[in-house]
MARNUBA-26729 format. One record per atom (N, C-alpha, C): residue number from 1; residue in three letters; atom name; x, y, z. Coordinates in nm, 2 decimals, m for minus. Last residue first. Layout:
REM MARNUBA-26729
+-------+------+------+--------+--------+--------+
: nuvex : voba : nupa :      X :      Y :      Z :
+-------+------+------+--------+--------+--------+
:   NUM :  Ala :   CA :      X :      Y :      Z :
...
+-------+------+------+--------+--------+--------+
This chain:
REM MARNUBA-26729
+-------+------+------+--------+--------+--------+
: nuvex : voba : nupa :      X :      Y :      Z :
+-------+------+------+--------+--------+--------+
:    90 :  Gly :    N :  m1.81 :   0.78 :   0.63 :
:    90 :  Gly :   CA :  m1.87 :   0.91 :   0.60 :
:    90 :  Gly :    C :  m2.00 :   0.93 :   0.66 :
:    89 :  Gly :    N :  m1.50 :   0.64 :   0.73 :
:    89 :  Gly :   CA :  m1.64 :   0.64 :   0.70 :
:    89 :  Gly :    C :  m1.69 :   0.78 :   0.67 :
:    88 :  Thr :    N :  m1.23 :   0.43 :   0.80 :
:    88 :  Thr :   CA :  m1.28 :   0.56 :   0.74 :
:    88 :  Thr :    C :  m1.42 :   0.55 :   0.70 :
:    87 :  Asp :    N :  m1.12 :   0.20 :   0.89 :
:    87 :  Asp :   CA :  m1.24 :   0.25 :   0.96 :
:    87 :  Asp :    C :  m1.29 :   0.38 :   0.91 :
:    86 :  Ala :    N :  m0.89 :   0.17 :   0.74 :
:    86 :  Ala :   CA :  m1.00 :   0.08 :   0.71 :
:    86 :  Ala :    C :  m1.13 :   0.13 :   0.78 :
:    85 :  Tyr :    N :  m0.73 :   0.46 :   0.62 :
:    85 :  Tyr :   CA :  m0.76 :   0.37 :   0.73 :
:    85 :  Tyr :    C :  m0.88 :   0.29 :   0.70 :
:    84 :  Gly :    N :  m0.56 :   0.43 :   0.29 :
:    84 :  Gly :   CA :  m0.64 :   0.50 :   0.40 :
:    84 :  Gly :    C :  m0.66 :   0.40 :   0.52 :
:    83 :  Val :    N :  m0.41 :   0.48 :  m0.01 :
:    83 :  Val :   CA :  m0.39 :   0.41 :   0.12 :
:    83 :  Val :    C :  m0.47 :   0.50 :   0.23 :
:    82 :  Leu :    N :  m0.43 :   0.40 :  m0.35 :
:    82 :  Leu :   CA :  m0.47 :   0.49 :  m0.24 :
:    82 :  Leu :    C :  m0.46 :   0.41 :  m0.11 :
:    81 :  Val :    N :  m0.21 :   0.35 :  m0.61 :
:    81 :  Val :   CA :  m0.27 :   0.29 :  m0.49 :
:    81 :  Val :    C :  m0.30 :   0.39 :  m0.39 :
:    80 :  Glu :    N :  m0.25 :   0.37 :  m0.95 :
:    80 :  Glu :   CA :  m0.22 :   0.45 :  m0.83 :
:    80 :  Glu :    C :  m0.29 :   0.37 :  m0.72 :
:    79 :  Cys :    N :  m0.11 :   0.24 :  m1.26 :
:    79 :  Cys :   CA :  m0.20 :   0.24 :  m1.14 :
:    79 :  Cys :    C :  m0.15 :   0.33 :  m1.03 :
:    78 :  Asp :    N :   0.02 :   0.21 :  m1.50 :
:    78 :  Asp :   CA :  m0.03 :   0.34 :  m1.47 :
:    78 :  Asp :    C :  m0.12 :   0.34 :  m1.34 :
:    77 :  Ser :    N :   0.07 :  m0.06 :  m1.53 :
:    77 :  Ser :   CA :   0.18 :   0.03 :  m1.51 :
:    77 :  Ser :    C :   0.14 :   0.17 :  m1.48 :
:    76 :  Asn :    N :  m0.15 :  m0.27 :  m1.34 :
:    76 :  Asn :   CA :  m0.12 :  m0.20 :  m1.46 :
:    76 :  Asn :    C :   0.00 :  m0.10 :  m1.43 :
:    75 :  Leu :    N :  m0.05 :  m0.56 :  m1.14 :
:    75 :  Leu :   CA :  m0.10 :  m0.42 :  m1.15 :
:    75 :  Leu :    C :  m0.06 :  m0.36 :  m1.29 :
:    74 :  Thr :    N :  m0.17 :  m0.89 :  m1.14 :
:    74 :  Thr :   CA :  m0.06 :  m0.80 :  m1.18 :
:    74 :  Thr :    C :  m0.12 :  m0.66 :  m1.20 :
:    73 :  Glu :    N :  m0.32 :  m1.08 :  m0.87 :
:    73 :  Glu :   CA :  m0.33 :  m1.00 :  m1.00 :
:    73 :  Glu :    C :  m0.21 :  m0.91 :  m1.02 :
:    72 :  Gly :    N :  m0.32 :  m1.19 :  m0.62 :
:    72 :  Gly :   CA :  m0.25 :  m1.26 :  m0.72 :
:    72 :  Gly :    C :  m0.24 :  m1.18 :  m0.85 :
:    71 :  Arg :    N :  m0.49 :  m1.01 :  m0.46 :
:    71 :  Arg :   CA :  m0.35 :  m1.03 :  m0.43 :
:    71 :  Arg :    C :  m0.27 :  m1.09 :  m0.55 :
:    70 :  Ile :    N :  m0.74 :  m0.89 :  m0.43 :
:    70 :  Ile :   CA :  m0.69 :  m0.93 :  m0.56 :
:    70 :  Ile :    C :  m0.54 :  m0.95 :  m0.56 :
:    69 :  Thr :    N :  m0.80 :  m0.82 :  m0.17 :
:    69 :  Thr :   CA :  m0.89 :  m0.92 :  m0.24 :
:    69 :  Thr :    C :  m0.84 :  m0.96 :  m0.38 :
:    68 :  Leu :    N :  m0.61 :  m0.63 :  m0.10 :
:    68 :  Leu :   CA :  m0.62 :  m0.76 :  m0.02 :
:    68 :  Leu :    C :  m0.71 :  m0.86 :  m0.09 :
:    67 :  Leu :    N :  m0.65 :  m0.42 :  m0.27 :
:    67 :  Leu :   CA :  m0.54 :  m0.51 :  m0.30 :
:    67 :  Leu :    C :  m0.55 :  m0.64 :  m0.22 :
:    66 :  Thr :    N :  m0.98 :  m0.34 :  m0.37 :
:    66 :  Thr :   CA :  m0.88 :  m0.35 :  m0.26 :
:    66 :  Thr :    C :  m0.78 :  m0.45 :  m0.30 :
:    65 :  Arg :    N :  m1.07 :  m0.13 :  m0.65 :
:    65 :  Arg :   CA :  m1.06 :  m0.26 :  m0.59 :
:    65 :  Arg :    C :  m0.96 :  m0.27 :  m0.48 :
:    64 :  Gly :    N :  m1.04 :   0.10 :  m0.79 :
:    64 :  Gly :   CA :  m1.17 :   0.08 :  m0.73 :
:    64 :  Gly :    C :  m1.18 :  m0.06 :  m0.66 :
:    63 :  Gly :    N :  m0.77 :   0.11 :  m0.87 :
:    63 :  Gly :   CA :  m0.87 :   0.09 :  m0.97 :
:    63 :  Gly :    C :  m1.01 :   0.05 :  m0.91 :
:    62 :  Cys :    N :  m0.68 :   0.02 :  m0.55 :
:    62 :  Cys :   CA :  m0.63 :   0.04 :  m0.69 :
:    62 :  Cys :    C :  m0.73 :   0.01 :  m0.79 :
:    61 :  Ile :    N :  m0.63 :   0.06 :  m0.21 :
:    61 :  Ile :   CA :  m0.73 :   0.06 :  m0.32 :
:    61 :  Ile :    C :  m0.66 :   0.09 :  m0.45 :
:    60 :  Phe :    N :  m0.61 :  m0.05 :   0.10 :
:    60 :  Phe :   CA :  m0.52 :  m0.03 :  m0.01 :
:    60 :  Phe :    C :  m0.61 :  m0.05 :  m0.14 :
:    59 :  Val :    N :  m0.67 :   0.03 :   0.43 :
:    59 :  Val :   CA :  m0.73 :  m0.01 :   0.31 :
:    59 :  Val :    C :  m0.64 :   0.03 :   0.20 :
:    58 :  Phe :    N :  m0.57 :  m0.09 :   0.76 :
:    58 :  Phe :   CA :  m0.56 :   0.00 :   0.65 :
:    58 :  Phe :    C :  m0.63 :  m0.06 :   0.52 :
:    57 :  Ala :    N :  m0.58 :  m0.29 :   0.94 :
:    57 :  Ala :   CA :  m0.61 :  m0.16 :   0.99 :
:    57 :  Ala :    C :  m0.61 :  m0.06 :   0.88 :
:    56 :  Asp :    N :  m0.48 :  m0.52 :   0.81 :
:    56 :  Asp :   CA :  m0.63 :  m0.50 :   0.82 :
:    56 :  Asp :    C :  m0.67 :  m0.37 :   0.87 :
:    55 :  Leu :    N :  m0.22 :  m0.53 :   0.85 :
:    55 :  Leu :   CA :  m0.26 :  m0.46 :   0.73 :
:    55 :  Leu :    C :  m0.41 :  m0.44 :   0.73 :
:    54 :  Met :    N :  m0.20 :  m0.67 :   1.08 :
:    54 :  Met :   CA :  m0.18 :  m0.53 :   1.09 :
:    54 :  Met :    C :  m0.22 :  m0.46 :   0.97 :
:    53 :  Arg :    N :  m0.23 :  m0.94 :   1.01 :
:    53 :  Arg :   CA :  m0.35 :  m0.87 :   1.06 :
:    53 :  Arg :    C :  m0.33 :  m0.72 :   1.07 :
:    52 :  Glu :    N :   0.02 :  m1.03 :   0.95 :
:    52 :  Glu :   CA :  m0.07 :  m1.01 :   0.84 :
:    52 :  Glu :    C :  m0.19 :  m0.92 :   0.89 :
:    51 :  Ser :    N :   0.25 :  m0.86 :   1.18 :
:    51 :  Ser :   CA :   0.16 :  m0.97 :   1.14 :
:    51 :  Ser :    C :   0.07 :  m0.93 :   1.02 :
:    50 :  Val :    N :   0.58 :  m0.80 :   1.18 :
:    50 :  Val :   CA :   0.45 :  m0.74 :   1.15 :
:    50 :  Val :    C :   0.36 :  m0.85 :   1.11 :
:    49 :  Glu :    N :   0.83 :  m0.84 :   1.43 :
:    49 :  Glu :   CA :   0.75 :  m0.89 :   1.33 :
:    49 :  Glu :    C :   0.62 :  m0.80 :   1.31 :
:    48 :  Gly :    N :   1.07 :  m0.57 :   1.52 :
:    48 :  Gly :   CA :   1.00 :  m0.70 :   1.53 :
:    48 :  Gly :    C :   0.91 :  m0.73 :   1.41 :
:    47 :  Asn :    N :   1.04 :  m0.26 :   1.52 :
:    47 :  Asn :   CA :   1.12 :  m0.35 :   1.59 :
:    47 :  Asn :    C :   1.05 :  m0.48 :   1.61 :
:    46 :  Cys :    N :   0.90 :  m0.20 :   1.26 :
:    46 :  Cys :   CA :   0.98 :  m0.11 :   1.34 :
:    46 :  Cys :    C :   1.08 :  m0.19 :   1.41 :
:    45 :  Lys :    N :   0.73 :  m0.23 :   0.96 :
:    45 :  Lys :   CA :   0.82 :  m0.29 :   1.06 :
:    45 :  Lys :    C :   0.90 :  m0.19 :   1.13 :
:    44 :  Leu :    N :   0.60 :  m0.09 :   0.76 :
:    44 :  Leu :   CA :   0.54 :  m0.09 :   0.90 :
:    44 :  Leu :    C :   0.63 :  m0.15 :   1.00 :
:    43 :  Lys :    N :   0.74 :  m0.15 :   0.53 :
:    43 :  Lys :   CA :   0.74 :  m0.01 :   0.58 :
:    43 :  Lys :    C :   0.68 :   0.00 :   0.72 :
:    42 :  Glu :    N :   0.69 :  m0.42 :   0.50 :
:    42 :  Glu :   CA :   0.82 :  m0.38 :   0.53 :
:    42 :  Glu :    C :   0.83 :  m0.24 :   0.59 :
:    41 :  Lys :    N :   0.42 :  m0.39 :   0.43 :
:    41 :  Lys :   CA :   0.45 :  m0.47 :   0.55 :
:    41 :  Lys :    C :   0.59 :  m0.43 :   0.59 :
:    40 :  Phe :    N :   0.44 :  m0.26 :   0.18 :
:    40 :  Phe :   CA :   0.38 :  m0.19 :   0.29 :
:    40 :  Phe :    C :   0.41 :  m0.26 :   0.43 :
:    39 :  Lys :    N :   0.56 :  m0.47 :   0.04 :
:    39 :  Lys :   CA :   0.64 :  m0.34 :   0.06 :
:    39 :  Lys :    C :   0.57 :  m0.26 :   0.18 :
:    38 :  Ser :    N :   0.35 :  m0.65 :   0.03 :
:    38 :  Ser :   CA :   0.48 :  m0.68 :   0.10 :
:    38 :  Ser :    C :   0.56 :  m0.56 :   0.13 :
:    37 :  Leu :    N :   0.17 :  m0.51 :  m0.13 :
:    37 :  Leu :   CA :   0.14 :  m0.53 :   0.01 :
:    37 :  Leu :    C :   0.26 :  m0.57 :   0.09 :
:    36 :  Val :    N :   0.31 :  m0.54 :  m0.37 :
:    36 :  Val :   CA :   0.29 :  m0.41 :  m0.32 :
:    36 :  Val :    C :   0.26 :  m0.42 :  m0.17 :
:    35 :  Asp :    N :   0.30 :  m0.81 :  m0.41 :
:    35 :  Asp :   CA :   0.43 :  m0.75 :  m0.40 :
:    35 :  Asp :    C :   0.42 :  m0.61 :  m0.33 :
:    34 :  Glu :    N :   0.02 :  m0.85 :  m0.44 :
:    34 :  Glu :   CA :   0.09 :  m0.91 :  m0.32 :
:    34 :  Glu :    C :   0.23 :  m0.85 :  m0.30 :
:    33 :  Cys :    N :  m0.02 :  m0.74 :  m0.69 :
:    33 :  Cys :   CA :  m0.08 :  m0.68 :  m0.57 :
:    33 :  Cys :    C :   0.00 :  m0.73 :  m0.44 :
:    32 :  Lys :    N :   0.28 :  m0.76 :  m0.87 :
:    32 :  Lys :   CA :   0.15 :  m0.81 :  m0.84 :
:    32 :  Lys :    C :   0.11 :  m0.74 :  m0.71 :
:    31 :  Ala :    N :   0.46 :  m0.60 :  m1.12 :
:    31 :  Ala :   CA :   0.44 :  m0.61 :  m0.98 :
:    31 :  Ala :    C :   0.29 :  m0.66 :  m0.96 :
:    30 :  Asp :    N :   0.72 :  m0.67 :  m1.36 :
:    30 :  Asp :   CA :   0.58 :  m0.65 :  m1.33 :
:    30 :  Asp :    C :   0.57 :  m0.66 :  m1.18 :
:    29 :  Gly :    N :   1.06 :  m0.54 :  m1.31 :
:    29 :  Gly :   CA :   0.96 :  m0.62 :  m1.38 :
:    29 :  Gly :    C :   0.82 :  m0.59 :  m1.33 :
:    28 :  Ser :    N :   1.13 :  m0.43 :  m1.00 :
:    28 :  Ser :   CA :   1.19 :  m0.48 :  m1.12 :
:    28 :  Ser :    C :   1.09 :  m0.57 :  m1.19 :
:    27 :  Phe :    N :   0.97 :  m0.14 :  m0.88 :
:    27 :  Phe :   CA :   0.98 :  m0.29 :  m0.88 :
:    27 :  Phe :    C :   1.05 :  m0.32 :  m1.01 :
:    26 :  His :    N :   0.94 :   0.14 :  m0.67 :
:    26 :  His :   CA :   0.99 :   0.08 :  m0.79 :
:    26 :  His :    C :   1.00 :  m0.07 :  m0.77 :
:    25 :  Ile :    N :   0.70 :   0.37 :  m0.57 :
:    25 :  Ile :   CA :   0.77 :   0.25 :  m0.53 :
:    25 :  Ile :    C :   0.81 :   0.18 :  m0.66 :
:    24 :  Ile :    N :   0.65 :   0.71 :  m0.49 :
:    24 :  Ile :   CA :   0.67 :   0.61 :  m0.61 :
:    24 :  Ile :    C :   0.75 :   0.50 :  m0.55 :
:    23 :  Glu :    N :   0.41 :   0.90 :  m0.32 :
:    23 :  Glu :   CA :   0.54 :   0.82 :  m0.32 :
:    23 :  Glu :    C :   0.54 :   0.73 :  m0.44 :
:    22 :  Val :    N :   0.25 :   1.16 :  m0.16 :
:    22 :  Val :   CA :   0.26 :   1.08 :  m0.28 :
:    22 :  Val :    C :   0.40 :   1.03 :  m0.28 :
:    21 :  Lys :    N :   0.28 :   1.28 :   0.08 :
:    21 :  Lys :   CA :   0.16 :   1.22 :   0.06 :
:    21 :  Lys :    C :   0.16 :   1.13 :  m0.07 :
:    20 :  Gly :    N :   0.62 :   1.21 :   0.19 :
:    20 :  Gly :   CA :   0.52 :   1.30 :   0.15 :
:    20 :  Gly :    C :   0.39 :   1.22 :   0.12 :
:    19 :  Ser :    N :   0.80 :   1.03 :   0.28 :
:    19 :  Ser :   CA :   0.84 :   1.17 :   0.29 :
:    19 :  Ser :    C :   0.73 :   1.27 :   0.24 :
:    18 :  Ser :    N :   0.69 :   0.76 :   0.49 :
:    18 :  Ser :   CA :   0.71 :   0.82 :   0.36 :
:    18 :  Ser :    C :   0.75 :   0.97 :   0.38 :
:    17 :  Gly :    N :   0.63 :   0.58 :   0.70 :
:    17 :  Gly :   CA :   0.77 :   0.63 :   0.69 :
:    17 :  Gly :    C :   0.79 :   0.70 :   0.55 :
:    16 :  Phe :    N :   0.38 :   0.50 :   0.75 :
:    16 :  Phe :   CA :   0.46 :   0.42 :   0.66 :
:    16 :  Phe :    C :   0.59 :   0.48 :   0.63 :
:    15 :  Ser :    N :   0.30 :   0.69 :   0.95 :
:    15 :  Ser :   CA :   0.29 :   0.55 :   0.98 :
:    15 :  Ser :    C :   0.38 :   0.46 :   0.88 :
:    14 :  Lys :    N :   0.33 :   0.93 :   0.80 :
:    14 :  Lys :   CA :   0.42 :   0.90 :   0.92 :
:    14 :  Lys :    C :   0.42 :   0.75 :   0.95 :
:    13 :  Val :    N :   0.12 :   0.90 :   0.62 :
:    13 :  Val :   CA :   0.26 :   0.93 :   0.57 :
:    13 :  Val :    C :   0.36 :   0.89 :   0.68 :
:    12 :  Leu :    N :  m0.09 :   0.88 :   0.80 :
:    12 :  Leu :   CA :  m0.05 :   0.76 :   0.72 :
:    12 :  Leu :    C :   0.09 :   0.78 :   0.66 :
:    11 :  Glu :    N :  m0.10 :   1.14 :   0.89 :
:    11 :  Glu :   CA :  m0.07 :   1.04 :   0.98 :
:    11 :  Glu :    C :  m0.03 :   0.91 :   0.91 :
:    10 :  His :    N :  m0.19 :   1.28 :   0.66 :
:    10 :  His :   CA :  m0.05 :   1.29 :   0.70 :
:    10 :  His :    C :  m0.01 :   1.19 :   0.81 :
:     9 :  Ser :    N :  m0.38 :   1.07 :   0.44 :
:     9 :  Ser :   CA :  m0.37 :   1.16 :   0.55 :
:     9 :  Ser :    C :  m0.22 :   1.17 :   0.59 :
:     8 :  Leu :    N :  m0.38 :   0.91 :   0.22 :
:     8 :  Leu :   CA :  m0.49 :   0.99 :   0.23 :
:     8 :  Leu :    C :  m0.49 :   1.08 :   0.36 :
:     7 :  Tyr :    N :  m0.11 :   0.86 :   0.00 :
:     7 :  Tyr :   CA :  m0.16 :   0.84 :   0.13 :
:     7 :  Tyr :    C :  m0.27 :   0.94 :   0.16 :
:     6 :  Arg :    N :  m0.06 :   0.70 :  m0.30 :
:     6 :  Arg :   CA :  m0.11 :   0.82 :  m0.24 :
:     6 :  Arg :    C :  m0.18 :   0.79 :  m0.11 :
:     5 :  Ile :    N :   0.19 :   0.57 :  m0.51 :
:     5 :  Ile :   CA :   0.12 :   0.55 :  m0.38 :
:     5 :  Ile :    C :   0.07 :   0.69 :  m0.34 :
:     4 :  Arg :    N :   0.26 :   0.42 :  m0.81 :
:     4 :  Arg :   CA :   0.24 :   0.55 :  m0.74 :
:     4 :  Arg :    C :   0.14 :   0.52 :  m0.62 :
:     3 :  Val :    N :   0.50 :   0.21 :  m0.91 :
:     3 :  Val :   CA :   0.36 :   0.21 :  m0.86 :
:     3 :  Val :    C :   0.36 :   0.34 :  m0.78 :
:     2 :  Glu :    N :   0.69 :   0.11 :  m1.19 :
:     2 :  Glu :   CA :   0.67 :   0.21 :  m1.09 :
:     2 :  Glu :    C :   0.52 :   0.21 :  m1.05 :
:     1 :  Met :    N :   0.90 :  m0.15 :  m1.30 :
:     1 :  Met :   CA :   0.77 :  m0.09 :  m1.29 :
:     1 :  Met :    C :   0.76 :   0.01 :  m1.18 :
+-------+------+------+--------+--------+--------+
């Protein structure tokens, strides 16, 4: 399964070590929201542990819902995950 990731700023691209604002992450078989969140944790690791709380600084949205609230659900094959800062406002 492929999950399309869209970072909402260039700073986020740098934070997660991506090569561009759009990235494809590959999973063998179906992917649950928790699997995608685990990939983001791996991307944040530099030197040492990444706590669960670090993900609270970001918002991960798929289909209008945040991944942190639907961890156990399986993603659709055509989903796109938007990644932004949790303190983004208007």
